[in-house]
Each structure stands twice: as structure tokens, then as C-alpha cells.
C-alpha positions as CSV (number, residue, x, y, z in Angstrom):
1,M,3.8,13.2,-8.6
2,T,5.7,11.1,-5.8
3,Q,8.5,8.7,-6.2
4,N,8.0,6.8,-3.1
5,H,5.4,3.9,-3.8
6,Y,4.2,1.3,-1.7
7,I,2.5,-0.8,-3.9
8,V,0.4,-3.3,-3.0
9,C,-0.8,-6.1,-4.6
10,E,-1.8,-9.6,-5.1
11,R,0.5,-12.5,-6.7
12,D,0.1,-16.1,-7.0
13,G,-3.0,-16.0,-4.5
14,A,-0.8,-14.2,-1.8
15,W,-0.4,-10.0,-1.1
16,Q,2.4,-8.7,-1.0
17,H,3.5,-5.0,-1.2
18,T,6.8,-3.3,-2.6
19,N,9.3,-0.8,-2.1
20,R,11.7,0.3,-4.7
21,G,12.4,-3.7,-5.6
22,S,11.7,-4.7,-1.8
23,I,9.5,-6.8,-1.7
24,S,7.6,-7.2,1.3
25,A,5.2,-10.7,1.6
26,P,3.2,-13.1,2.0
27,F,-0.3,-11.2,3.8
28,K,-2.9,-13.5,4.4
29,T,-5.3,-10.5,3.3
30,R,-5.2,-7.7,1.1
31,E,-5.9,-5.6,4.6
32,A,-3.0,-7.1,6.0
33,A,-0.7,-5.9,3.0
34,I,-2.2,-2.4,3.4
35,E,-1.6,-2.2,6.6
36,S,2.1,-3.2,6.7
37,A,2.7,-0.6,3.6
38,I,1.2,2.1,5.3
39,D,3.0,1.1,8.2
40,E,6.3,1.0,6.4
41,A,5.8,4.3,4.3
42,R,5.3,6.3,7.8
43,E,8.2,4.9,9.1
44,S,10.1,5.7,6.6
45,G,10.0,9.7,7.2
46,Q,9.4,10.7,3.3
47,F,7.4,13.3,2.8
48,D,6.5,11.9,-0.7
49,A,5.4,8.5,0.0
50,E,2.1,6.8,-0.8
51,V,0.3,3.4,-0.7
52,I,-1.2,2.3,-3.8
53,V,-3.5,-0.5,-4.2
54,Q,-3.6,-2.7,-7.6
55,D,-6.3,-4.8,-8.2
56,P,-6.0,-7.6,-10.1
57,E,-7.9,-6.0,-13.0
58,T,-4.8,-3.6,-13.1
59,Q,-6.7,-1.1,-11.7
60,S,-4.4,1.4,-9.1
61,R,-6.1,3.6,-6.7
62,T,-3.9,5.4,-3.3
63,V,-5.0,4.5,-0.2
64,W,-2.8,6.2,2.1
65,R,-0.6,9.4,1.3
66,H,1.8,11.2,4.0
67,G,0.5,13.8,5.6
68,E,-2.9,14.1,4.1
69,A,-5.2,15.5,7.1
70,G,-8.4,13.1,7.3
71,Q,-6.8,10.3,6.6
72,A,-7.9,6.7,8.5
73,S,-5.4,4.9,10.0
74,S,-7.2,1.5,9.0
75,P,-6.5,0.6,5.2
76,A,-9.7,1.4,2.7
77,P,-12.3,-1.2,2.5
78,D,-12.2,-3.6,-0.7
79,P,-14.1,-2.0,-3.2
80,Q,-15.4,-5.3,-3.9
């Protein structure tokens, strides 16, 4: 399992993403936060980078992982 997580979540009505204690916020939409997290993960150059979205119900899912074939450059749609 990777150690280089970019976690996207909603806090106090705004979306943000975190990585190793660094917080990037606020974002008006979930999609904007995901796009920013993916950009940062790509730019990190870390082979184990992945972006995980944590929904308000505390369910998590990986939406991007470095080096996986067939991944779209845009974020996954909101499952709701």
C-alpha cells in the first residue's frame, strides 16, 4: 500500500486536499479539489502517489494512482 496519499475531503463547507500534513484549500467544488490533488500528485514524481476521496459518510475511494493505465485525466464523477 502506498504511503504518499493525497486525501480529498470536505471540511466546514469547503473542499480541501491534504498530503503529509500540508493542506491545500479551499476549493468550491469536489471536482476542483480532486483536479488539484491529481496535479500535485503527478508533479510530486512519487511512484506511489495516489488520490483518495473521503466522502462525508467516511467512505473512501481511490480516484487516481500514479502509473495506472487507462486513467482519465479528469476526476471521477461524484457517486451521488
